[in-house]
C-alpha positions as CSV (number, residue, x, y, z in Angstrom):
1,M,-17.7,2.1,-5.2
2,P,-14.6,3.9,-6.2
3,D,-13.9,4.1,-9.9
4,T,-11.1,1.6,-10.6
5,Q,-10.3,3.4,-13.9
6,D,-9.4,6.6,-12.1
7,P,-5.7,6.6,-12.7
8,Q,-3.2,8.3,-10.4
9,T,0.5,8.9,-10.6
10,L,2.8,6.6,-8.6
11,L,6.2,8.1,-8.0
12,T,9.0,5.6,-7.4
13,A,12.1,6.0,-5.3
14,S,14.2,6.0,-8.5
15,G,12.3,9.1,-9.6
16,D,10.3,7.3,-12.3
17,T,6.5,7.7,-12.5
18,R,3.8,5.5,-13.7
19,R,0.0,5.8,-14.0
20,I,-1.9,3.2,-12.0
21,P,-5.6,2.6,-11.4
22,K,-6.6,3.8,-8.0
23,P,-6.3,0.8,-5.6
24,I,-9.7,-0.3,-4.1
25,T,-9.6,-1.1,-0.4
26,W,-11.8,-4.1,0.4
27,E,-13.9,-3.7,3.6
28,T,-15.2,-7.0,4.9
29,G,-19.0,-7.1,5.0
30,H,-19.6,-4.1,2.8
31,G,-21.3,-5.6,-0.3
32,S,-21.8,-2.1,-1.7
33,T,-18.1,-1.9,-2.5
34,V,-18.4,-4.9,-4.9
35,P,-19.0,-4.0,-8.6
36,P,-22.3,-5.6,-9.9
37,E,-20.4,-7.9,-12.2
38,H,-18.8,-9.6,-9.2
39,T,-21.9,-10.2,-7.1
40,S,-23.5,-13.6,-6.7
41,S,-26.8,-14.2,-8.6
42,T,-27.9,-16.6,-5.9
43,A,-27.5,-14.3,-2.9
44,P,-27.3,-10.7,-4.2
45,D,-27.7,-9.2,-0.7
46,A,-24.9,-11.2,0.8
47,A,-21.5,-9.6,0.8
48,P,-18.7,-11.9,-0.4
49,A,-16.0,-12.6,2.2
50,L,-13.2,-11.7,-0.2
51,P,-12.7,-9.2,-3.0
52,P,-13.0,-10.6,-6.5
53,D,-9.9,-12.2,-8.1
54,A,-9.1,-9.0,-10.1
55,P,-6.2,-6.5,-10.1
56,H,-6.0,-3.3,-8.0
57,W,-7.6,-4.6,-4.8
58,Q,-6.0,-4.2,-1.4
59,V,-7.1,-5.6,1.9
60,G,-6.5,-4.7,5.5
61,L,-4.2,-6.7,7.9
62,N,-7.0,-8.7,9.5
63,D,-8.4,-9.8,6.2
64,W,-4.9,-10.6,4.9
65,L,-4.1,-12.8,7.9
66,T,-7.5,-14.4,8.1
67,H,-7.5,-15.5,4.5
68,Q,-3.9,-16.3,3.8
69,A,-4.7,-19.7,2.4
70,D,-7.1,-18.2,-0.1
71,W,-4.6,-15.8,-1.6
72,A,-2.4,-18.6,-2.8
73,N,-5.2,-19.8,-5.1
74,R,-5.6,-16.5,-6.9
75,T,-4.4,-15.1,-10.2
76,H,-4.3,-11.6,-8.7
77,I,-2.9,-11.4,-5.2
78,P,-4.3,-8.3,-3.5
79,G,-2.1,-5.6,-1.9
80,L,-2.1,-5.1,1.8
81,V,-3.0,-1.7,3.3
82,L,-1.8,-0.8,6.8
83,T,-3.0,2.2,8.8
84,S,-0.5,4.2,10.7
85,D,-1.9,2.9,14.0
86,T,-1.1,-0.8,13.1
87,D,0.4,-2.5,16.1
88,P,4.0,-3.5,15.0
89,A,3.6,-6.8,16.9
90,A,0.8,-7.7,14.5
91,L,3.2,-7.6,11.5
92,G,4.7,-10.9,12.7
93,G,1.9,-12.7,10.8
94,L,3.3,-11.4,7.5
95,D,6.2,-13.9,7.5
96,T,4.3,-16.4,5.3
97,T,4.9,-18.2,2.0
98,I,2.5,-15.9,0.1
99,A,3.3,-12.2,-0.2
100,P,0.9,-9.4,-0.9
101,A,1.3,-7.7,-4.3
102,W,2.4,-4.6,-2.5
103,I,2.1,-3.0,1.0
104,T,0.6,0.4,1.4
105,I,1.0,2.4,4.6
106,E,-1.7,5.1,4.9
107,F,-0.7,8.5,6.4
108,P,-3.8,10.2,7.8
109,V,-1.8,13.4,8.3
110,Y,1.7,14.3,7.4
111,T,2.7,14.8,11.0
112,D,1.9,11.2,11.9
113,G,5.3,9.5,12.0
114,R,4.2,6.0,12.9
115,G,4.1,5.0,9.2
116,F,7.9,5.7,9.1
117,T,8.4,3.2,11.9
118,L,6.2,0.6,10.3
119,A,8.2,0.9,7.0
120,Q,11.5,0.5,8.8
121,L,10.2,-2.5,10.7
122,L,8.9,-4.1,7.6
123,R,12.3,-3.7,5.9
124,T,14.5,-4.7,8.7
125,R,12.7,-7.2,11.0
126,H,10.3,-8.7,8.5
127,H,12.6,-8.6,5.5
128,W,10.0,-7.2,3.2
129,T,11.6,-6.7,-0.2
130,G,8.5,-6.0,-2.3
131,E,6.9,-2.6,-3.1
132,L,6.2,-0.4,-0.1
133,R,3.9,2.5,-0.9
134,A,3.2,5.6,1.1
135,S,-0.4,6.9,0.6
136,G,-2.7,9.5,2.1
137,D,-1.3,12.8,3.3
138,V,2.0,12.3,1.4
139,M,3.6,15.6,0.5
140,I,6.6,16.7,-1.5
141,D,8.4,17.7,1.7
142,T,8.3,14.1,3.1
143,V,9.3,11.9,0.1
144,F,13.0,12.1,0.8
145,Y,12.5,10.9,4.4
146,L,10.0,8.3,3.3
147,R,12.6,6.9,1.0
148,R,15.2,6.8,3.7
149,C,12.8,4.7,5.8
150,G,12.3,2.1,3.1
151,F,9.4,3.3,1.0
152,D,9.9,2.8,-2.7
153,S,6.8,4.3,-4.1
154,Y,4.5,7.3,-3.2
155,L,0.9,8.2,-4.0
156,L,1.2,12.0,-3.5
157,K,-1.6,14.0,-1.9
158,P,-3.8,15.5,-4.6
159,G,-2.6,18.9,-5.8
160,H,1.1,18.1,-5.3
161,D,3.5,18.5,-8.2
162,T,5.0,15.3,-9.3
163,P,8.2,16.9,-10.9
164,A,8.8,18.8,-7.7
165,A,8.5,15.5,-5.7
166,Q,10.9,13.9,-8.1
167,Q,13.4,16.6,-7.3
168,A,12.7,16.3,-3.6
169,L,13.9,12.7,-3.6
170,H,17.4,14.2,-4.0
171,T,17.1,17.0,-1.5
172,F,20.2,16.0,0.4
173,T,23.4,14.3,-0.9
174,A,24.6,12.9,2.4
175,A,22.9,11.4,5.5
176,Y,24.0,10.1,8.8
177,Q,21.4,7.3,9.2
178,T,21.4,3.9,7.6
179,V,19.6,3.6,4.3
180,Y,17.3,0.6,4.2
181,P,17.3,-1.6,1.1
182,L,14.6,-0.8,-1.3
183,G,12.6,-3.5,-2.9
184,I,12.6,-2.0,-6.4
């Protein structure tokens, strides 16, 4: 199980930074990802259907859509993590009364542009106004463009300099494309 206390720097589109615990991605049926204090004493080998009602959890799209009614009864709503190969048509199910704490789009490699499209669709077609995070292979060279597509926070690839990424947010002073509203 990942260490939830392992902080990482989250860079925002305004150039601010904050330290956050590393989000833990819930994988349905993988009881080994559940900390011992959250396992059931009656069935220790059975994996719970949902992550514990605690901060810093994020779930995939299928779990989010399947358990929408359950999220409304929680103190800590999980974040939603999307992979770059998420079918944009599947995002229609996000138009609900309960919103995830944040949406993370994972970039497996920096050359995979599908996450840019997902961000733009979330902002324009699905009217997502909450926090939209870029994670994975997020490099300094891409933060300006990620911001232009609607991302408002970035978990940089390990080894990348946060101050340099802050400067990269202001690489250009003019652009031809529309700027999508940020949910900051």
